[in-house]
C-alpha positions as CSV (number, residue, x, y, z in Angstrom):
1,M,-6.1,5.8,15.0
2,L,-8.4,2.8,15.2
3,S,-9.4,1.2,18.5
4,P,-8.7,-2.5,18.8
5,H,-12.4,-3.2,18.4
6,E,-12.6,-1.1,15.3
7,F,-9.6,-2.9,13.8
8,A,-11.1,-6.3,14.7
9,A,-14.4,-5.3,13.0
10,L,-12.5,-4.3,9.9
11,L,-10.7,-7.6,9.8
12,L,-14.0,-9.5,10.2
13,I,-15.7,-7.5,7.5
14,A,-12.7,-8.2,5.2
15,G,-13.0,-11.9,5.9
16,G,-16.7,-12.0,5.1
17,H,-17.8,-13.0,8.6
18,D,-21.3,-12.5,10.1
19,L,-21.5,-8.9,11.2
20,R,-24.6,-9.1,13.4
21,Q,-22.6,-9.4,16.6
22,L,-20.4,-6.3,15.8
23,D,-20.9,-3.2,17.8
24,P,-22.8,-0.6,15.7
25,Y,-20.6,2.1,17.2
26,D,-17.5,0.4,15.7
27,L,-19.2,0.2,12.3
28,D,-20.2,3.8,12.4
29,S,-16.7,4.8,13.3
30,L,-15.3,2.8,10.4
31,V,-17.7,4.6,8.0
32,E,-16.7,7.9,9.5
33,H,-13.0,7.1,8.9
34,Q,-14.0,6.2,5.3
35,L,-12.7,2.7,5.8
36,L,-16.1,1.1,5.3
37,A,-19.1,2.0,3.2
38,L,-22.8,1.0,3.5
39,E,-24.3,-0.1,0.2
40,Q,-28.1,0.0,0.0
41,M,-29.6,-2.9,-1.9
42,A,-32.8,-2.8,-4.0
43,S,-34.6,-4.8,-1.3
44,G,-34.0,-2.0,1.1
45,S,-31.4,-3.8,3.2
46,G,-27.8,-2.7,3.4
47,S,-24.5,-4.3,3.4
48,F,-21.0,-3.1,4.3
49,R,-18.0,-3.2,2.0
50,L,-14.4,-2.1,2.5
51,T,-13.4,1.2,0.8
52,A,-10.1,1.4,-1.0
53,D,-8.5,2.8,2.2
54,G,-9.9,0.0,4.3
55,D,-8.6,-2.5,1.9
56,S,-5.2,-0.9,1.9
57,I,-5.1,-1.2,5.7
58,I,-6.0,-4.9,5.5
59,R,-3.4,-5.6,2.8
60,A,-0.7,-3.8,4.8
61,V,-1.4,-5.9,7.9
62,V,-1.6,-9.2,5.9
63,K,1.6,-8.3,4.1
64,T,3.6,-7.8,7.3
65,H,2.5,-11.0,8.9
């Protein structure tokens, strides 16, 4: 089960918002739950993307509201 902060972080990531202010603990937890993946770029930096499961959660929430 996701905490409210983790769920909010998932929504922000799905919306393409600036992630610098998110709690790293929440991001780590979403990666651990396999809802978020960290992609390494050739420049050495990384970016987060939703996994198929993370996307399914977002779609289910948007669909019900």
